N, C-alpha and C positions, 0 to 999 in steps of 0.2 A: 568493634568486632574483635572476636577472640583469635588467638593464635591459630586455633583449629580451623576457624572460618577462613582465615587468610591462606592457610595451606590448602584448604579445599578449593579456593578460587584459583590458586596457582596451578593446582593439579588439573582442574577442568580446563583452564586456559591452555595448558601444555597439551592436553589431549586433543583439543580443537585445533591447535596449530599443527599437530602431527597428522591429524586426519586431513586437513586441508593440503598439507605438503604431499601426502601420499596420493590423495585423489588427483591432484593436478600433475603429479609426476606420472601417474598411470594415463591420464588424459593426453599429455604431450607425447608419451611414448606410443600411443596408439597410431599416430601419424608417422609418415616418413620424416626423417631418415631412419628412425628406429623400426617402425613398421610392425609393432606388436599389436596387431589389430584386435586381438581378443580382450585387451585391456579396456576397449570401448564399452564392453558389456558390464563392467563393474567399477568403473572409475569413480562414479558418483556415490557409491555405497557408503564409504566412510563419512563423507560429509553429510549425506542424507540421515545417517544414524545420528550424528550430532544435531541435526536439524530437528529430528524426531525427539531427541532428548530435551531440546529447548522448548518444543511444542508441549511436551508433558509437563514441563515446569510450570506452565500456566494452569494445569489441571490439578495441581497439588491441593488436596482436601484436608482440612484440619480434622483431628480425631474428635468425634462427637462429645466424648467426656472431657475434652479440653477446651470446648467453645467457651469464650468469655474470659478465659483466664489470661492473666498478664503474660505468662510464658508462651501461650499459644499465639498472642498478637506479636510477640517479639520474634518468634520462629517464622511467622508468616511474613513479617517485614524483612527479615534476613533472607528468606527465600526469594523475595522479589528483587532484592538488591543483588543477590548472586546471579539471578537470571539476567538482569540488565548488564552485568559485567561479562557474562558468558555470551550474550548477544553481541556485545561490542567486539569481543575476541573472535567470534565467528565471522562477523561481517568483514573485520580487518583482514583475517586470514584468507578469506575467499578472495578478496580484492587483490592482495599482494601476491598470492600463489597463482591466481589466474593470469595476472599480468606477467609474472615470470615464465609461466608456461607458453604464453604467446610470444614472448621474446625468444624462447628456445625454438619455437616453430618457425619463426620469421627471421632468425638471426642471419640467413643468407642474404637479406636485403642490404647488408652492409656493403656488399660488393657493387651496388648500383650507385653510380656517381659518388665514389667516396671523396670526402668523408660525409657528404650529405646523406648517404645511405644509412649512416648510424642514427640520424634523425628519424628516419622512417622505422628503424628497429625499435626505437624507444616510444615513438608516438602512435604508431599504428596498433601495437598491442594494447596500448592504453585505451584506444577507441573500442576495440573488439571485446576486451575483457570488461571494461567499465560500462559499456552500453548494452552488451548482449549476453555476457556470461554471468557477471555479478548480479544483475537484476533477477535472474532465474533463481539462483541460490538464495537471494534475499527474501524471496517470497515463498520458498519451499517450506519453511517451518510452519507457515500458516495454512498452506494448501495440502499438506500431507494428511492422510485420513487419521481419524481417531481410532483407538482400538475397538471402541464400542459401536462404531458406524456399521450399518447393515452393508451387505455386499454391494448392492447397487450404488450406494453412496461412495464407498471406497473406489469402485471402478471409475465413477465420474470424476472423482478428485485426481486419481492417478492419470487418467487420460487427459484431464485438464492441464496437469503439470507437463505431461509429454507434449501436448499440443502447444503449450506456451513456448517450449523450447524451440519447436519447429517454426512457430510464428516469429520468434526472434531471429532465427536463421534467415527466414524469408525476407524480413525487414532489412537485415544486413546485406541482402543481395541487391538492394536498390537505393538505400539511403546513402547520402554523401557520395554519389557516383556508383555506389555498389561495390562490395568486397565479399562475395560469397566464397572466399578461399577456405579450404579445409573445413567444410561442414562436417558434422559428426559422421554422416553417412559415408564420406570420402575415405574414412579410415579402412573401410572394408574393400577397397578397390581390387585387391589381389585375392579376395575370398569370393570366387566367382558364384557359387551357388547362393550365397547369402545376398548378393546384390541384385538377383533376378527380379525381386519385387519392385525394383525401381521402374520396370516397364509398366507397372500398375499405378504408381504414385510418384514417380521421380525419385530423386535423391531424398526428397522430404520423407518419403515412406520409410526408407532405410534409417534416417536419423530418428524418426519416431520409434521404430522398433528397438533401436539401441537404448535410447533413454528410457523407454517404457521398461525394458528389461532391467535396467538399473533400479528403477523404482520398485519393480516387482520382487527383485531379490531382496532389497532392503525390507520391504513389507513382510515378506515370508519369514525371514530370519528374525525380524524384530517381534513379530507376532509370537513366534515360537519361544523366544527369550522371555517376552512379557508374560506369556501364558504360564510358564513354569515359575517365574518370580512372583507373580500375583498369588498363586496358590501356596506359596511358601510364607506369605505375609497375610495372615487371616483378617487383619483389620481392613483390608481393601476389598474383600470378596463381596461385600454387600453393595458396592458401588461399580466396580469393574466386572462386567459380564461379557465375555467374548471367547471365541474358539480359536483353535490353531489353523483352521481351514483357510487357504489363501488361494482362491481362483485366479487372482491376478498373475501369479507365477506361471500358471498353466496357460493363460492367455498369451503371456510373454513368449513362452516356448512355441506356441502356435504361430505367432507372428514371425518368429525366427525361421521356423521350417516351412513357412509359406514360400519363401524364396527358394529353399532346397527343393520343395515339391515342384515348383515351376521349372527348375533346371532339370530334374529327373524326368518330368512329363515331356520335355522337349530337348532331350540330350542332343548336342551337336554331333552330327554324324556325316561321314564322307558321302554317304548315299544321298543326303539331303543337299549337298553342295552343288551349286550351279554357277554358270557364268564366272568361272575363276580366271584371274588374270594376275600377272606378275608385276608388282609395283616396286620401283627402285627408289632408294633414298640417297641423296647427296648431302654429306654432312661436312661443310667446309671448315668448321671449327675456328672461326676468326673472332676475336674480341670486337664486339660492336663498335666501340669507340675508336678502335685502331684502324677501322676501314677508311677513315678520313685522311690517313696518311697516304701519300703517293705510293711508296714502295709497297705497303700492305694492300692497297687497292688493286694494284696490277697483279700481285701474287694471288689475291683472292680470285680474280678472273681466271688466271691460269689454272688454279686448282679446281675451280668449278668445271671448266672445260675438260680437264683430264678425267675427273671422276665421272662426268657425264658420258664421255666416250667409252670408258671402261664399262659402264652399266649397259651401254648400248650393245657391247659385245656379249654381255651376260644374258641377253635376250629379254629385256624387261618390256612390258606392254604399256606402262605408264611410268613416267619419271617425275619425281617430286623434288622441288628445290625449296629450302626453308624461307622464312621471312628475311627480307633484305639479303637474298642470296648473293647478289652482286652489290658492289658498294653503293650506298644511298646517293652518293654524289653523282652517279650516272643512272638516273631513273630510266626505266624501260620505255616510258612515254616521255619524250623530251630529249633522249639520247639515242639518235639513230644508229650509232655504231654499236651500242650495247644491244639494242633491239635486233639488229642484223646478226650479231654474234649468237644470240640465243635462238633465233629463228633458224640459223644455219646449223646449229647443234641438233636441233629437232629433226631437221631434214637428213642430216648425216646418219643419225641412228634410226631414222624413220619411226619415230615414237612421239606421241603427244606428251607435252610437259605442262605441269601445273606448278606455279612458283609464286613466291612472295617477292614484291618489288615495289618501286615508288613510281608514282605518276605526277609529272609536272603539268599543272593546269596553267597554261601560258596566259589565258584570258584573265585569270585571277591572281597570278603570281603566287599561287599556293601549291602545296604538295599534298598528295593523298598516299596513304599506306595501303597497298592493295594486293589482291590475289588475281592472277592472270592465267589464261590458257593459251598455249601455243600448239597449233596443229602443224604436223610435218608438211602438209600441203598448202594449207590456207594462211599459215603464219599466225601472228598475234591476233587473238580474238578482239572484236570490236568492243565487246562489253567486258568489264572487269568489276570485281567486288571491292569496295573501299571500306576500310575499317570503320565501324560504327561506334565501338566502345573504345575511345581513346584513353590512354594511360594518363590519369590526372597527375600534374606536375612534371610529367615527362614528355607528353605530347600536346597538352593544353593546360591552362589554369582554370579551375572551376570558378564560376562567378562569385561564389561565396568566399573565395579566397584570393580574389583578384589583387589584394594588396601584397601577396607574396610574389607577384609576377617579376619583380625586379631583382629578387634574390635567388630564384630557382631557375636554372636553364631549361627552357621550354622550347620545343620545336614548333614551327608554324605549320601545323597539320590541319586539314580540313576533314570534318566528319562526313562519312559516306551516307548516302540516302538510297542506295540500290540494294534490294534484299533478295532478288531472285537468284536461284542456282545458276551456275554457268554450264553451257553445253560443252560436252567433251566426248569424243569418240575413242573407245578402248576396244581393241581387237575387233574393229568394225562395227561395234555396237554403240549407238548413241546413248549417253548417260547424262544425268543431271547431278552436278557437283555442288553441294552446299559448301560454304566457305566460312572459316573463322581464322582471325589473325591474332598472333601474339597470345594474349591471355583471354581472348573472347570465349574460349571453350569452358571457362569457369562459370559462365552465366547460363543457367539452364534455359532461360527465355530465348536466347539466341539459337540454341540448338532446336528448341521447339518451333521457332519461326522457319528455320531451314527445312525441317521435316514437313511442316504444313505446306510449304511452298513447292514440295514435290522432289526434294533431293533424294537421289538413290544412295549416295554416300556423302560423307563430310570430310573436307580437306582442312586440316589445321596446319597452318605454317607459322612457326614461331622462331624466336631468337633467345634461347635460354642462356646464352653466353653471359648475359647480364647477372645471372644468378649465382655465379661462381661454381665451384665443383662440390656442392654439399647436397642438401635435401631439396632445394627449390625445384629442380627439374623433375624430381620424382613426385613431389607434391602436385606439380602442375599436371602431370600425366594422369593422375588419379581422376581428375575432372573428366577427361576424355573417356575414361573407362565407364563412368557412370552415364555419360551422355549416350554412349553407344547402346547401353542396356535400356535406358529410358526411352530412346526413339527406335530401338531395333534397327540401327543403321550402322554399317561399317564406318569406322573413323580412321582416316589415314593421316598420320602425324609426321611431319618433317620438321626437324629442328636443326639449328646451326651447330650445336655440339651435344645434344642429348635432351630429350629422349625421343628418338625416331623409331616409330613402330606402326603397326597396323592393328586395330582392335576389331574383332568380329562382332556380330550382333548379339553375342552374350557378354561382351565386355572383356573378352580374353584376347590376349596378344597372339597373333599368328607367329609361327617360327620365322625368325629373320636370319638370313645368311649374310655374313660380312665377307667382302672381297678381300682375299689374303695373299701374302707372298708365299714362296715355297717353304719357308720356315714356319708357316702358320701364324705369322704376325699380321696385323691389319695393314693392308696396302694404303699408304697415305699420299697417293698421287705423286710419288717420286718420279723425278725426271729420268732416272737411270734404270727403272724396273717397270714391269707390268704385272698386274695380278695374275695368278695361275687360274686356269680354266676350272670352273666348279662342275663336278659331276653329281647329278642328283641320284640319290638312292631312295627308293620307295618300297614299302611292303606291300603285301597282297591287297590291303584296304586302301592303297593309294597314299598313305601317310609318309611324310619325309622321315628319313632315317639319319641319325647322327653317324657320320662315317667313323668316328673314334669309338663309340660305345655300341654301334649297331642297334641302338634303341630309338623308338620314335622321338623326334625332336620336340623339345618343350617350347611353348610359346615364350617369346621374349623380345626385347628391343635390340637394336643394333648395338653390338658389343665388340670391343677389341679383344686381344689375346689375354689381357688381364681381367676381363669381365667388367670393364668400365664403359659407361656411355659416353664419356668425355674424351673424345679423340677425333682426328680427321680421318675420314674414310667414306666408304659407300657400301651399300648392301641391297638386298631385296627381300621380299616376302611375297608368297603366293596367297592372294586374297580371294575369298569366295563369298557369295551370298548363300543363304539357307532358305530353302523352299518352305520351311515351317512359317516363315513370316511374310510370305507373298500375299496371302489372302487380304490382309488389312493392316493398317497402321497400329501401332501399340496403343493400349488404353490411354497411357499418358500422352502420346502424341495427339490423340483425338480430343482428350478432355483437359489437357493442360494441368495447371496447378490447382486442380479441384481439391486435392488432399490438403492443401494449405488452408483453404476455406473450411474444410472439415475440422482442422486443428484449431482454428479461430473459434469455431463453434464449441469444441471441447473446452478450450480455455475459458470461454465466457461462462459456461455453466459450472465448471470446476471452481472458478473464482467466486461465482455466486454462492455456492454451498459453503465455501471457506470464509468468505468475508461478509456474508449476509447475516441472516438470523443466527443467533448462538445456539450451539447444540445443548442438549440436556445436561451434560457433564459441566459445561461452562455455567449454566444457570444454577446447578447444585453448588458449584464453588462459590458463586457470587452470593447465594443465599447464606451459606455457611459463614462467609467472611463478613457479611452484614451483621449477623448475630454476634459475631466475635467482637 
């Protein structure tokens, strides 16, 4: 190889590495804690451009007047070798930078059972990137359309690639116990108009829209680039005949604006609000592992009691306590004193309570992590929901990894088998409450099951204290937002230290008011003070007004005076149902993961066109090479 060839190889490899680094930096930044959601529309474009260039290197055609010459064969051989080296650089860059991007996304896992959490930080990204991100980029060079393809074939191939992405995300939601954390669609959780299409096809439809937009943008600009380049190189004009028109780009815009159109057609309005009630959030903010200490356990109970009574004075209609609200060492079923304490609190504030707690099954000597209802008159409900999606290696050891049981601390928890909503009466009206515990709201199938079983709203009780104070809690909340839109059900979220809030049927957070001291700092259940009474201010439309700015309050979670979700305190939000969605369940709730099967159909036919019978340009190349 000549020095020029070596220089060309190094330059190509450097460009590929830079493209991969840029692509996955944009990808990771689209999610929390960075939250630059718009990057999700273009993150793959740099790598897709490289993939397209690799694909075109297969289509290099020798000049007709050079066929049979020794120099032509040498150039053809050199082109093949350069392509092989470029492919190796491409695949290695995709693997390395996708792995690093997921380490960045999941770095908060190091706070879970340190130092064991570092093992999760290193191994879990390896699974996600190696099995679900890398394969998609590996097949992209073969499935991207050829410039000479007719419009219908280009659309089939691009839909096939986008469908394959969604199919891989769906597989990730159930294989190896399932880990559908931070699917591409979840990057848009704060872009309310964009995610409305989830009511049609779930989070899968949003992911499809985003990855198809990436493909369409690359197709549009590459066709434009190639069109001008080809016409400047007359020797190719007899073989490459294609135009600049790219309908894929306009289809991608249509998919994006479909969610915006749904939002505009059914704008949330105070006129459509009905059955409003005030829900209170108790946020004890205790490290989960420290609740096993005697002093911390008793302090935990005192704080829960103080925050609950303060919310009672604020006039809440429903009070929510997070997962393991009281120390797990004192399960509500199995510890009469704790049950009596919580029932007494409900009576004193004359308010129903929904809470996460533990249930000791004496007949089996096992414990269940559950969600419970306490009525101020009838006490603890006879039925409770027990967690069905246990945390692998935290609450149980999967059968395929049973050999790890002796080295990883695992609680002896029993999986629940009761899926019906719990009955709860709020402001005198009986409602059905669906339930999700811990990270169960990341599984679309569980929300679908709750909606189909007749839930009016969904209660998520979680303990995000394990996540540290970084992006974990924000990432977790994104899944609740997409669930709310997909099912058109309000989701009430109570966390130990963040993020506590209420999502409406559009996936938007209701404004949340924090109980505060006279100096406007968050009241933290101090023994020497009480929170000041809150005076509501509303405008002519009934919207809550910020007393400091005299403007309508923006939706948001429970925050302290510093704007942080990580604090001890309590607050409330006024939750409403919208009459727009009374007539029937959402399309997704009725038909489930139908769009995943549509994506499987797209992927099958897209792969068939790409890996099946060779196109005319491949046959021309093969014929010319044979003559050479």
